[in-house]
N, C-alpha and C positions, 0 to 999 in steps of 0.2 A: 732593630738589629736582626738579621737573619742568622740562624745557627745551622751549620752542617754537622750532623752527628753521624759518625761512621766507624765501622769496625776497622781495627788497625792491621788487618790482613790484606792479601792481594785483592780479594773480592770487594771489600769495603773501599779501599783506596782507589782502585781503578774504576769502580762505579762512580765515585765522586769526580774523579778526573774526567770521565766522559761528560758528565753533566756540566761541569764548570768550563770545559772547553767549548761546549755547545751553548751554554747559558752563563757567561761570565757574571760574577756577582761578588761583591765584598761581603765576606761572611766571617763569623766566629766559628772556629773549629773545635769540636769535641771528639776525642778519640783516645785510644790507649792500646795496651797489649791486646792480643787476640782474645784472651779469656776475660777481659774487662768489658762486659756487655751491658751492665746496668748504667748506661751512659746518658739516657734521656733525662734522668733526674738532675744532671749537671746543668741543664739549660736554665738560665735565669728567667723565670716567668715574668719578672718585672721589666726586663729589657727586651724580651723576644717579641718580634712582630710576625715571624714565620719560622718554620723549622723543617729541615729535610733530614730524614733518618734512613740510613743505608746499611743493610747487612747486619742488623741488630735485632735479636729475637723480640718480637712484640710481647710474647708471653712473659718475658723477664722485665718488661718495661711498662706494663699495663697501667699501673698507678700513676707514673709520671706522665704518660701519654694522656690519660684521662684528665689530669690536672691542666695540661696545656690546652686541651679542647674546651675545658670548663672556663678557661680564661680567654676564650675567643681567639686563640692562636691557631692559624691554619697549619696543618702538618701534611707533608708529602712523605709517605712511608713505603720503601721498597725493600723486600726481604724474601728469603726462602727458608727461614727457620720456623719452628713451631710458633703458632700465633696465640693460642688460647682464644678467649672470646674477643673478637674485634669490636672495639667501641663503635656505636652507631652515631655518626655526627656528620653534618654537611661540611664541616671544616677538615675532615680527614679524607685524603686521597691516598688509597693504598693499592700498590701493585705487589701482590703476594702470591707466590707459587711455591709450594713445598715439595714439588716433584724432585726426586733425587738426581735428575738430569738437568737441573736448572740452578743457576746461581744469580746473585743480585746483579752482577754486571751484565749478564745476558738479558735480564729484565729491563735494565736501563738501555741496553743496546736496542731492544725492541721499541722502547718508548721513544728513542731518538732516531728510529728508522735506520739504524746501522751507520750513523754519521761518523762514529769513531770506533768502528768494529774491531780494529786491530787490538785496541786496549781491552775490549771485551773478551777477545780470544785469549789474550794473555791471562786474564783473570780466570777464565774457565780452566785453563791449564793449571793455574795456581791452586784452584779448588779441586784438583785431581779429576776433572771431567775431561779426560784426555780424548775419548772417542767423540764427545760432543764438540770439543774444540777443534779436533781434526776435521769433523764434518763442516764446521763453519769455515775452516781454511779452504776446503774444496769449493764450497758454495761461493766464496769471495775471491777465488782465484789466487790464493796465497801460496807461493812456491814453497818447496821443501826446506830451503835454507832459512827463510823468514819464519816459517812455522816452527822450526827447531829453536830459533832465537826467541820467539814469543813464549814457547814452552819454558825455556830457561828463565826468562824475565818473570813470568808468573810464579814460578817456583821460588825464585830468589826473593821477590817481594813478599810472598807468603811466609817464607822462612824468617824474614826480618820481623814478623809480627809476634813471634812466640818468645815469651819470657815471663819471669815472675813480676818484674816491674819494667818500665821503659829503660832503666839503667842497663838491663841485659841486652837491649837491642843495639844494632849498629846505627840505626836511624830512628828517631822518634817518628811514629807514623804520620804525624802532622807535618813534620819537616820533610819526610820522604814524599808525601803528596805534593807539597809545594815545590820541591825540586823537580818532580816529574811534570808538573804543570808547565814548566818551561819548554817541554817537548810536545809539540802537537802530534807528532808521529813517532812511534817507538823506534823506527829505523834510525833516527838521529842519535838515539842512545847507543845503538850498536856500532855506528860508524865512528863514535868518539871514544877512543881507547882510554881516555882518562875519566869517563863517565862513571856514575855510581853503579851501573850495571856490572862493570868489571870488578869494582870493589866488592860488591855483594857476591859475585861469582867466586872470588878467591876465598872469602870468609866461609861461604857455604861448603865448598869442597873440603876445606880444613876441618870444619865441624863434622861433616858427614863421615869423613875418614875415621874420626874418633868414635862415632856411633857404632861402627862395625864391631866394637868390643862389648856391646850391650849384653848384660846377663840374661839368659833365656830362663824364664820362670816356668813356662809351660809351652808345649808344642805337640800338636797331633794333627790329624787331617782336617779338623774342624776349625781350630783357632791357634794362634800363637801369641804369647804375651812375653814382652821383654821389659827389662828395667834399666834405667839410666841413672847415673850418679847425680847428686845435687851439685850442679855446676852451671855457670852461664851457658857454656857451649851445649850442654845436654838440654837445657830448657829451650834453647833456640831451635834445636832440631827435632823436638818431641813430636811436632805435627808432620813435618815433611818426611821424617824417618818412617812414620806410620804409613804415609802415602807410598813410600818406596817399597816397604814390605808388602803392602796391598798389591802393588803392581807386579811384584815378583811372584806372589802366590794368590791369584785373583779368586780362587775358590775358598779361601780362608778368611775368617775375621781376624783382626789384629788389635792388640792393646799395647800401648807404650806407656809405661809408668815412669815418672820422674820423681825422685825423692824431694820432699819439701823440708823446710827448717824445723817444722813441728812434728816430724816423723810421719806425717801423712804423705800422700802421693797425688800428684797431678796425673790424670789419665787421659790419653788420646785414644779413641776407639775408631776403627775403620771397619765398616761392613764389608763383606766380600764384594769385590768389584763385579762379580757375576751374579750377585744377589743384593743389590744396593738398597737394603731396607733394614730397619731394626736397631741401628746404632743408638738412636735417641731413646728407643724403648729400653735398651740395656742400661743406659746411663741415668735415666730419670728414676730408676729404682734406688738410686743413692742420693742423699740429700742435696749435694752440690752438683748434680748431673744435669745435662741438657745438651741440645744440639739439633741435628737434623738426621734424616734417615740414613744417609750414606756415611756421615762422619759426625761424631759427637765426643763429649768429654765429661770428665768429673774433675772439679777443681781441688777437692780435698778428700781423698779416699783414706780412711783410717787404716793403719798398717794391719790391724787385726781383721780387716774385711777383704784383704787381697784374695784369699782363697774363695771367699764368697763371690767376689767379682769374677774370678776365673770360672767358677761354676755357672754363674748367671750367663756369662758370655758363651760358654760352650753349650749349655742347655738351650739357649735361644736359637742357635744355628744348627743344632743337632737334628 
């Protein structure tokens, strides 16, 4: 059995979509909410004959990856997050690039020689790589209307991935991937007014309107930190709201805190768009932190460490 392991955000879903449109294959799917990244350990070593892993930090899955390789299971690994020490094995094929201007879907797009580039562009928009995505639109002759639609698609698919559990999401990421697989070209989504694109658009706009009431915990010329209530809508917008704030103030770093049931906070961090580095360095100073240079997060920041987090964020970019 082949396993496809992928992040439940736009980058993970649309990276896999490109691969399976180009290389159809019956597979077992392993995914979850965006923050659920310890996914490789869910592969059944006794059943697996090969594994593809997309947009999931190798650093957070080293043990499970090593176990697969030790059991002679070939792994194709594509990612742009922190890697840690990459295992040395002839069974591991890895396409890894941690540059802040790269995402997994763009790496897959290169691997496929641009065969399904519109999905890759949508994913880049979803990962808030707007300038990179716009450049790909120009290179591929994508017009302004389609470019705007791809940006919206990437944003909505990314938005769908955020939640405490998959119960918070409008679509389970595996279901969303399978529904999108019916569309070889994203234009078909846009032309069908009853498609999931328009369902997600309506939900996104409603949730983002509610996010405008976020409590501002700190704001100066270096960074801004806001807090959202513990509610399904706030958990859904925690990442895309951070992207919106970053786009509004590209010279600032941003933190979006969302209250958890145990009084800790989930944190989304965005490096300044004009200085896309260091978000991961800020977050790994806390036990449940991780991510990449441009965007990172903390899964459970204790309430008593909020001021410490704000201080670390401000001092890093000062």
